[in-house]
C-alpha positions, 0 to 999 in steps of 0.5 A: 662389752662383748655381749653388746658387741654380739647382740648388737652383731645378732641384731643386725643379722637378723634385721639385714635378713628381714630387709632382704626377704622384704626385698624378695616379697616386694619382687615376687609380688611384681611378678605375681607370685605367691606370697612368701616367707622365706623367699625360698618357695618357688625353689624346687626343693625335695624332701631330702633337701628339707631333711638336708637343711634341718641336719645341718642346722642341728650339726652346724658343719658337715660334709656330705659323707657325714650327711650320707652316714646319718642318713644310713644312704652311704650308696646315695652319697653323689646324690646327696652332693647334688642336692647340697650343691643345688641348696648352695647355689641357691643361697641356703647353705655355704660350702667350703673346703678343709685346706689339704693335709695330703699331697694328693687328693682332694679335700671334702666341702664342709657345708654350714646354713647361711643366714637365709638358710638359718632363717628357712629353718627357724635357727636365726639365733645362731647364725651371726655371719657367713664369714668361713671358720678357721680350720682348726674349729672346722676339724674340730667340730667335724670330729664332734660330729662323728661322735654325735652321729654315732649317738643318733645311730645307736637305737638303730643297732641297740634298741634298748638305748634312744637318744632323745636329745642332742645339744650342740656346742655351737647351741650351748655358747648361747646358753652357757653354764656358770659355775663358782670359780675357786676365787669366788667369781663366775665362770663359764662352762661350755660342754663341746655337746650335751646328749641325753638317751633314754635306757633299758634293760639291760643298760638301765631300768625301763625309762631311765634317763642319762646324760653325757657332756661330752668334750673332744680332746684334739691334744691342744690344752695344756695342763693349767687349762685342763685342770681348770676345766677339771675344776668348773666340772667339779662345781658343776657336779655339785647342784648345778648339772641337776638343776640345768639338766633335770638329772642326778649323775653327771658324766663327762666323757672326754673323747681323744682324737689326738695323742692316743693313749699317751694323750688319754694317760696324761688327761688322767694324770692330771685329773686325778691331781687336780681331784686330789687337790681338790680333795673331791677324789669320790668325783672320780666316776664323773670323768671318763676318757677314751681314744677314739680315732676319727671317721666312721666310729661304731655306735655300740663300740663306742658307747656300750664297750669296755673302752672307757678309763676313769681316773684312780682306776684300773678297770675299763668301763662302758659309757652308758651306765646305769644310775645304781653304777655311780655309788661314790667310793673312797680313793683305790689304788692307783692305776699304775700302782 
């Protein structure tokens, strides 16, 4: 029933936008203007505006600070803010403020595409409304985007690694992965993001590709929710991952942004318990955990430094690893033994 309602919502939005654009077309023709498909060709869009719209379409909810970091134009934040305001005033972007967490200071504006902006960017399938998102959802998306922006900037600092694909949570929700649950019922698995890298020595063989299923943890999931997620990923690793993304070795990168190392150890313990219950201790290398403060993240530190921990192991490792490092191993000594 929900699926049918969602289909009707998307269809109503699509045809509603079409009707709006037809009215714009009629008005422009009456005024003797050139034919317009999207109704925005008469705007004075700059090359930067096109770039900003493209990035908002890819990351869904972003601040001017994140966009300036992504464009490596942090000294031009104010100008970027002016262009975002222009796009908002002309109906291509929607802006909203996060709730204030401090008694003083101003919360940054968070920008997303409107229906008109989505159609202009050909992303209408992923825009069903322009209702402001909840504060919790926005904060989760912004912190996830900090990680994804770091993945985009990694090749600027480490030429041996190139990001070749990024699928955001909002896109993956429209193409969910189904795995067989413990009781024979199909269950959805939706990573927060999927990122694919092309590696070169010393990180891997020339042209070797590696994928990451990113999970951002803000200390909200309880033990039963998290263990169910671990179980779904174990079933995902049994052939479905390779069929979906064309890659052999699964890596689930869990970025903890709230709770620090204590939360990391808690998730590790829950993962170890579930892998032991499922008798899949040799799947431990597929799960990696790290505590990361939200905000600007050094890409090399995040992806290439040994700050990640896996279940049943005391040693830290890097996130981007060659396929050769995925050799499954028997259960080794406990982390705190």
